[in-house]
N, C-alpha and C positions, 0 to 999 in steps of 0.2 A: 460559658460554664453554667450548668443547671444550678438553680438556687439551692437545692438540697445539698449538693456537693460543696458549694461555697460555705453554707452553714456548717457542714461537717468539718471542713477545713478550719474554720474559725474555732470550733469546739476543740479540735486537736491542738491548735495553737494555744488556746487558753489553758488546756491541761499542761502542756509543756512549760508554759510560763509560770503557772501558779503552783504546780505540784512537782515538777522536775527541776527546772531552772538552775542547772549547776554553775552557770556563769553569771547569775544574778541579772539577767537581761531584763527582768520585769521592773527593775529599779529605774530604767531609762526608757522614755517614750521612743527615743530614736533607735533603741535596740529591740523593739517589740517583734521584729521579724528575724531575730537571731537564729531561731530554730526552724524556720520555714523549709529549709532543705531537707529536714527530717520528716515533714508531714506526708508527702506522697509515698515514701517507702513504708511509713507506718500504716497509711491507708491501704496500701497494697497488701501488707501482711494481714491486716484485719479482714480484707475482702477474701483472702485465701484461707481464712479460718485459723488465724494465729491463736496460740495459747498464751497464757499468762507468762510462762517461761520464755517463749520465743520473743515476746515483746520486751521482757526484762533483758534478755540477751542483746537485743538490738540497742536498747538505750545504754546498757553497760558498755558495749563496744564503742558507742559514740563518745562516752565519757573518757574511755581509755585511749582511743586512737585519734579522734579528731580534736579533742579539747585537752589532751595530755594531762588529765587529772590523775593523781595517784590512786591506786586501788582503794576504794572505800567500801567494798562489799557490794552486795546487790539487794539487801533487804529493803532499802529505801525505795527501790524501784517497784516493789509489789503493788503499792497503792496506785502508782501511775498506770501500771499495766491494767489493774482492775478498772480504773476509770476509763481507759481507752476501750476495754472490752465492753463496757456498759453503754457505749455510744450506739446510736441506731445503725443498723447495717447499711453499708454503702452498696448501691446497685453497681454491678459490673457490666451492664448493657451499654 
């Protein structure tokens, strides 16, 4: 895996753990990979020109479907989406 992709993966993981973290995975070192299954889909969305809304939709769906959290609205996801969009572009080559 190229180093820049590994670094980008780590950045996405960090954003998910520090800014999203609906299951409080950041509280446990053993759970630091809790959201890793969401990283590649998010990177794919970003590489295809995701919008803030599409990233918010993805994260909101994960909260509702995968983690069975009650609807809490989407406003809390805007900052997470903005941080993801601010990441350096991922090469699709």
